N, CA, C and O atoms as a GROMACS GRO file, in nm:
protein
  324
    1MET      N    1  -0.397   1.244   1.370
    1MET     CA    2  -0.438   1.124   1.442
    1MET      C    3  -0.568   1.155   1.516
    1MET      O    4  -0.585   1.265   1.569
    2ILE      N    5  -0.655   1.060   1.519
    2ILE     CA    6  -0.783   1.082   1.586
    2ILE      C    7  -0.774   1.029   1.730
    2ILE      O    8  -0.697   0.937   1.758
    3PRO      N    9  -0.853   1.086   1.821
    3PRO     CA   10  -0.855   1.035   1.958
    3PRO      C   11  -0.925   0.900   1.965
    3PRO      O   12  -1.019   0.874   1.890
    4ALA      N   13  -0.881   0.814   2.054
    4ALA     CA   14  -0.941   0.682   2.071
    4ALA      C   15  -1.089   0.691   2.109
    4ALA      O   16  -1.165   0.598   2.084
    5GLU      N   17  -1.131   0.803   2.169
    5GLU     CA   18  -1.270   0.820   2.209
    5GLU      C   19  -1.364   0.826   2.087
    5GLU      O   20  -1.484   0.805   2.102
    6TRP      N   21  -1.310   0.854   1.970
    6TRP     CA   22  -1.392   0.863   1.848
    6TRP      C   23  -1.424   0.726   1.789
    6TRP      O   24  -1.510   0.716   1.702
    7LEU      N   25  -1.358   0.620   1.834
    7LEU     CA   26  -1.382   0.487   1.780
    7LEU      C   27  -1.525   0.444   1.809
    7LEU      O   28  -1.574   0.459   1.921
    8THR      N   29  -1.592   0.390   1.706
    8THR     CA   30  -1.733   0.354   1.724
    8THR      C   31  -1.758   0.204   1.722
    8THR      O   32  -1.837   0.154   1.802
    9GLU      N   33  -1.692   0.132   1.632
    9GLU     CA   34  -1.712  -0.013   1.627
    9GLU      C   35  -1.598  -0.080   1.551
    9GLU      O   36  -1.541  -0.022   1.458
   10ARG      N   37  -1.567  -0.201   1.592
   10ARG     CA   38  -1.465  -0.278   1.523
   10ARG      C   39  -1.521  -0.325   1.388
   10ARG      O   40  -1.637  -0.365   1.378
   11VAL      N   41  -1.437  -0.318   1.285
   11VAL     CA   42  -1.478  -0.355   1.150
   11VAL      C   43  -1.386  -0.466   1.101
   11VAL      O   44  -1.266  -0.445   1.084
   12GLU      N   45  -1.443  -0.583   1.078
   12GLU     CA   46  -1.360  -0.696   1.036
   12GLU      C   47  -1.363  -0.720   0.886
   12GLU      O   48  -1.268  -0.774   0.830
   13ASP      N   49  -1.471  -0.680   0.821
   13ASP     CA   50  -1.484  -0.702   0.677
   13ASP      C   51  -1.477  -0.569   0.603
   13ASP      O   52  -1.523  -0.466   0.652
   14ALA      N   53  -1.418  -0.573   0.485
   14ALA     CA   54  -1.407  -0.452   0.403
   14ALA      C   55  -1.546  -0.401   0.368
   14ALA      O   56  -1.637  -0.480   0.342
   15PRO      N   57  -1.562  -0.270   0.366
   15PRO     CA   58  -1.690  -0.216   0.321
   15PRO      C   59  -1.711  -0.252   0.175
   15PRO      O   60  -1.616  -0.260   0.098
   16THR      N   61  -1.834  -0.272   0.138
   16THR     CA   62  -1.861  -0.305  -0.002
   16THR      C   63  -1.842  -0.181  -0.087
   16THR      O   64  -1.861  -0.069  -0.040
   17SER      N   65  -1.805  -0.201  -0.211
   17SER     CA   66  -1.783  -0.086  -0.299
   17SER      C   67  -1.913  -0.039  -0.362
   17SER      O   68  -1.916   0.058  -0.436
   18TYR      N   69  -2.023  -0.110  -0.330
   18TYR     CA   70  -2.153  -0.070  -0.383
   18TYR      C   71  -2.240  -0.015  -0.270
   18TYR      O   72  -2.254  -0.079  -0.166
   19SER      N   73  -2.296   0.099  -0.290
   19SER     CA   74  -2.389   0.157  -0.195
   19SER      C   75  -2.486   0.246  -0.271
   19SER      O   76  -2.444   0.332  -0.350
   20GLU      N   77  -2.613   0.226  -0.248
   20GLU     CA   78  -2.714   0.306  -0.318
   20GLU      C   79  -2.707   0.453  -0.279
   20GLU      O   80  -2.746   0.540  -0.357
   21SER      N   81  -2.658   0.482  -0.160
   21SER     CA   82  -2.657   0.620  -0.111
   21SER      C   83  -2.530   0.697  -0.150
   21SER      O   84  -2.522   0.818  -0.128
   22LEU      N   85  -2.434   0.629  -0.208
   22LEU     CA   86  -2.308   0.694  -0.245
   22LEU      C   87  -2.279   0.682  -0.394
   22LEU      O   88  -2.314   0.582  -0.456
   23PRO      N   89  -2.216   0.785  -0.451
   23PRO     CA   90  -2.169   0.770  -0.589
   23PRO      C   91  -2.062   0.661  -0.595
   23PRO      O   92  -1.993   0.638  -0.495
   24PRO      N   93  -2.046   0.593  -0.708
   24PRO     CA   94  -1.949   0.483  -0.717
   24PRO      C   95  -1.807   0.522  -0.677
   24PRO      O   96  -1.739   0.444  -0.612
   25LYS      N   97  -1.761   0.641  -0.714
   25LYS     CA   98  -1.624   0.682  -0.679
   25LYS      C   99  -1.607   0.700  -0.529
   25LYS      O  100  -1.502   0.666  -0.475
   26ALA      N  101  -1.708   0.752  -0.462
   26ALA     CA  102  -1.700   0.770  -0.316
   26ALA      C  103  -1.695   0.634  -0.246
   26ALA      O  104  -1.615   0.615  -0.154
   27ALA      N  105  -1.777   0.542  -0.289
   27ALA     CA  106  -1.778   0.408  -0.230
   27ALA      C  107  -1.643   0.339  -0.252
   27ALA      O  108  -1.594   0.270  -0.162
   28LEU      N  109  -1.585   0.356  -0.369
   28LEU     CA  110  -1.454   0.297  -0.398
   28LEU      C  111  -1.346   0.360  -0.311
   28LEU      O  112  -1.258   0.289  -0.262
   29ARG      N  113  -1.352   0.491  -0.291
   29ARG     CA  114  -1.254   0.561  -0.207
   29ARG      C  115  -1.260   0.511  -0.064
   29ARG      O  116  -1.156   0.495   0.001
   30ILE      N  117  -1.379   0.485  -0.013
   30ILE     CA  118  -1.396   0.434   0.122
   30ILE      C  119  -1.335   0.294   0.134
   30ILE      O  120  -1.265   0.265   0.231
   31ARG      N  121  -1.362   0.209   0.036
   31ARG     CA  122  -1.305   0.073   0.037
   31ARG      C  123  -1.153   0.077   0.029
   31ARG      O  124  -1.085   0.000   0.097
   32MET      N  125  -1.100   0.165  -0.053
   32MET     CA  126  -0.954   0.176  -0.066
   32MET      C  127  -0.889   0.225   0.063
   32MET      O  128  -0.780   0.179   0.098
   33ALA      N  129  -0.953   0.316   0.135
   33ALA     CA  130  -0.900   0.364   0.263
   33ALA      C  131  -0.894   0.249   0.363
   33ALA      O  132  -0.795   0.235   0.435
   34TRP      N  133  -0.999   0.166   0.367
   34TRP     CA  134  -1.000   0.051   0.458
   34TRP      C  135  -0.889  -0.047   0.420
   34TRP      O  136  -0.817  -0.096   0.507
   35GLN      N  137  -0.874  -0.074   0.291
   35GLN     CA  138  -0.772  -0.169   0.246
   35GLN      C  139  -0.631  -0.118   0.276
   35GLN      O  140  -0.542  -0.197   0.308
   36LYS      N  141  -0.611   0.013   0.265
   36LYS     CA  142  -0.480   0.072   0.296
   36LYS      C  143  -0.443   0.044   0.441
   36LYS      O  144  -0.330   0.004   0.470
   37LEU      N  145  -0.536   0.064   0.532
   37LEU     CA  146  -0.510   0.037   0.673
   37LEU      C  147  -0.491  -0.112   0.698
   37LEU      O  148  -0.403  -0.152   0.774
   38LYS      N  149  -0.574  -0.194   0.634
   38LYS     CA  150  -0.564  -0.340   0.651
   38LYS      C  151  -0.427  -0.390   0.611
   38LYS      O  152  -0.372  -0.481   0.673
   39SER      N  153  -0.370  -0.331   0.505
   39SER     CA  154  -0.238  -0.374   0.458
   39SER      C  155  -0.127  -0.340   0.559
   39SER      O  156  -0.021  -0.401   0.557
   40ARG      N  157  -0.152  -0.243   0.645
   40ARG     CA  158  -0.055  -0.203   0.747
   40ARG      C  159  -0.069  -0.283   0.876
   40ARG      O  160   0.019  -0.277   0.962
   41ALA      N  161  -0.178  -0.356   0.890
   41ALA     CA  162  -0.209  -0.426   1.015
   41ALA      C  163  -0.116  -0.544   1.038
   41ALA      O  164  -0.082  -0.619   0.946
   42GLY      N  165  -0.075  -0.557   1.162
   42GLY     CA  166   0.005  -0.670   1.204
   42GLY      C  167  -0.079  -0.764   1.288
   42GLY      O  168  -0.198  -0.742   1.307
   43ALA      N  169  -0.017  -0.869   1.338
   43ALA     CA  170  -0.087  -0.965   1.423
   43ALA      C  171  -0.141  -0.894   1.546
   43ALA      O  172  -0.069  -0.822   1.615
   44GLY      N  173  -0.269  -0.915   1.573
   44GLY     CA  174  -0.331  -0.855   1.691
   44GLY      C  175  -0.387  -0.715   1.669
   44GLY      O  176  -0.459  -0.664   1.754
   45ASP      N  177  -0.355  -0.652   1.556
   45ASP     CA  178  -0.409  -0.519   1.527
   45ASP      C  179  -0.556  -0.530   1.489
   45ASP      O  180  -0.602  -0.634   1.442
   46GLU      N  181  -0.630  -0.422   1.511
   46GLU     CA  182  -0.772  -0.418   1.480
   46GLU      C  183  -0.804  -0.298   1.393
   46GLU      O  184  -0.737  -0.194   1.403
   47LEU      N  185  -0.904  -0.310   1.308
   47LEU     CA  186  -0.956  -0.197   1.233
   47LEU      C  187  -1.089  -0.155   1.294
   47LEU      O  188  -1.175  -0.238   1.322
   48TRP      N  189  -1.103  -0.025   1.314
   48TRP     CA  190  -1.222   0.032   1.375
   48TRP      C  191  -1.276   0.143   1.288
   48TRP      O  192  -1.201   0.214   1.221
   49ALA      N  193  -1.408   0.158   1.289
   49ALA     CA  194  -1.472   0.275   1.230
   49ALA      C  195  -1.466   0.385   1.335
   49ALA      O  196  -1.465   0.357   1.455
   50PHE      N  197  -1.463   0.509   1.289
   50PHE     CA  198  -1.468   0.620   1.384
   50PHE      C  199  -1.555   0.731   1.328
   50PHE      O  200  -1.579   0.740   1.208
   51SER      N  201  -1.601   0.815   1.419
   51SER     CA  202  -1.679   0.934   1.384
   51SER      C  203  -1.653   1.040   1.489
   51SER      O  204  -1.651   1.011   1.608
   52SER      N  205  -1.632   1.162   1.444
   52SER     CA  206  -1.612   1.270   1.540
   52SER      C  207  -1.745   1.299   1.610
   52SER      O  208  -1.851   1.293   1.548
   53PRO      N  209  -1.741   1.329   1.739
   53PRO     CA  210  -1.864   1.357   1.814
   53PRO      C  211  -1.933   1.484   1.761
   53PRO      O  212  -1.867   1.576   1.715
   54SER      N  213  -2.064   1.486   1.768
   54SER     CA  214  -2.140   1.598   1.713
   54SER      C  215  -2.106   1.730   1.780
   54SER      O  216  -2.121   1.836   1.718
   55ASN      N  217  -2.061   1.728   1.905
   55ASN     CA  218  -2.027   1.854   1.971
   55ASN      C  219  -1.895   1.914   1.919
   55ASN      O  220  -1.859   2.025   1.960
   56THR      N  221  -1.824   1.845   1.831
   56THR     CA  222  -1.701   1.899   1.771
   56THR      C  223  -1.722   1.947   1.628
   56THR      O  224  -1.632   2.010   1.571
   57TRP      N  225  -1.836   1.920   1.569
   57TRP     CA  226  -1.858   1.949   1.428
   57TRP      C  227  -1.847   2.096   1.395
   57TRP      O  228  -1.788   2.133   1.293
   58LYS      N  229  -1.902   2.182   1.480
   58LYS     CA  230  -1.901   2.326   1.450
   58LYS      C  231  -1.759   2.381   1.449
   58LYS      O  232  -1.725   2.464   1.365
   59LYS      N  233  -1.676   2.336   1.541
   59LYS     CA  234  -1.540   2.388   1.555
   59LYS      C  235  -1.440   2.317   1.464
   59LYS      O  236  -1.354   2.382   1.404
   60GLN      N  237  -1.450   2.184   1.454
   60GLN     CA  238  -1.351   2.104   1.382
   60GLN      C  239  -1.403   2.045   1.251
   60GLN      O  240  -1.323   2.001   1.168
   61GLY      N  241  -1.531   2.042   1.232
   61GLY     CA  242  -1.588   1.975   1.116
   61GLY      C  243  -1.630   1.834   1.152
   61GLY      O  244  -1.599   1.784   1.261
   62ARG      N  245  -1.700   1.771   1.059
   62ARG     CA  246  -1.749   1.635   1.080
   62ARG      C  247  -1.654   1.538   1.010
   62ARG      O  248  -1.629   1.551   0.890
   63TYR      N  249  -1.603   1.442   1.084
   63TYR     CA  250  -1.510   1.344   1.030
   63TYR      C  251  -1.556   1.203   1.059
   63TYR      O  252  -1.612   1.175   1.165
   64ALA      N  253  -1.533   1.115   0.964
   64ALA     CA  254  -1.560   0.973   0.983
   64ALA      C  255  -1.461   0.896   0.897
   64ALA      O  256  -1.413   0.947   0.796
   65GLY      N  257  -1.431   0.774   0.938
   65GLY     CA  258  -1.339   0.693   0.861
   65GLY      C  259  -1.303   0.566   0.935
   65GLY      O  260  -1.384   0.508   1.007
   66TYR      N  261  -1.180   0.523   0.914
   66TYR     CA  262  -1.131   0.398   0.973
   66TYR      C  263  -0.998   0.423   1.042
   66TYR      O  264  -0.922   0.512   1.004
   67ALA      N  265  -0.971   0.343   1.146
   67ALA     CA  266  -0.848   0.356   1.222
   67ALA      C  267  -0.786   0.219   1.246
   67ALA      O  268  -0.857   0.120   1.264
   68LEU      N  269  -0.654   0.216   1.245
   68LEU     CA  270  -0.579   0.097   1.279
   68LEU      C  271  -0.541   0.110   1.427
   68LEU      O  272  -0.476   0.206   1.468
   69VAL      N  273  -0.582   0.010   1.507
   69VAL     CA  274  -0.566   0.017   1.651
   69VAL      C  275  -0.482  -0.101   1.699
   69VAL      O  276  -0.504  -0.216   1.660
   70ARG      N  277  -0.385  -0.070   1.787
   70ARG     CA  278  -0.302  -0.174   1.848
   70ARG      C  279  -0.301  -0.150   1.999
   70ARG      O  280  -0.265  -0.042   2.045
   71ASP      N  281  -0.340  -0.251   2.073
   71ASP     CA  282  -0.343  -0.241   2.220
   71ASP      C  283  -0.420  -0.117   2.267
   71ASP      O  284  -0.379  -0.052   2.363
   72GLY      N  285  -0.530  -0.085   2.201
   72GLY     CA  286  -0.614   0.026   2.242
   72GLY      C  287  -0.567   0.163   2.198
   72GLY      O  288  -0.630   0.263   2.229
   73LYS      N  289  -0.456   0.168   2.125
   73LYS     CA  290  -0.402   0.297   2.078
   73LYS      C  291  -0.417   0.308   1.926
   73LYS      O  292  -0.390   0.212   1.853
   74VAL      N  293  -0.460   0.424   1.881
   74VAL     CA  294  -0.475   0.449   1.737
   74VAL      C  295  -0.338   0.473   1.675
   74VAL      O  296  -0.267   0.566   1.714
   75LEU      N  297  -0.301   0.390   1.578
   75LEU     CA  298  -0.171   0.404   1.510
   75LEU      C  299  -0.182   0.488   1.383
   75LEU      O  300  -0.096   0.572   1.355
   76HIS      N  301  -0.287   0.465   1.307
   76HIS     CA  302  -0.309   0.534   1.180
   76HIS      C  303  -0.459   0.552   1.163
   76HIS      O  304  -0.539   0.476   1.218
   77SER      N  305  -0.496   0.653   1.087
   77SER     CA  306  -0.638   0.671   1.057
   77SER      C  307  -0.653   0.724   0.915
   77SER      O  308  -0.564   0.791   0.863
   78GLU      N  309  -0.766   0.693   0.854
   78GLU     CA  310  -0.802   0.740   0.721
   78GLU      C  311  -0.940   0.804   0.727
   78GLU      O  312  -1.038   0.737   0.759
   79VAL      N  313  -0.947   0.932   0.698
   79VAL     CA  314  -1.076   1.002   0.695
   79VAL      C  315  -1.141   0.977   0.560
   79VAL      O  316  -1.077   0.992   0.456
   80VAL      N  317  -1.268   0.940   0.562
   80VAL     CA  318  -1.340   0.915   0.436
   80VAL      C  319  -1.454   1.014   0.414
   80VAL      O  320  -1.499   1.029   0.301
   81THR      N  321  -1.501   1.080   0.518
   81THR     CA  322  -1.602   1.186   0.503
   81THR      C  323  -1.573   1.298   0.598
   81THR      O  324  -1.647   1.397   0.601
   0.00000   0.00000   0.00000
């Protein structure tokens, strides 16, 4: 589970599966991760993008993805990079 401090922005629309900067399979994997969380969402739940802070990269690695948030608490997360 990721800390709530890693949340960067609320995401209401699914990421597009097309991106010039990503290979097609990577873009599809990102979209599927978002859809997986969206399918778990209940009324009032929110989907957020997250990224680990740069001061944690050396020790923990660099992580980014999506999180399912309810009442300010992270319930589930999907790492995509």
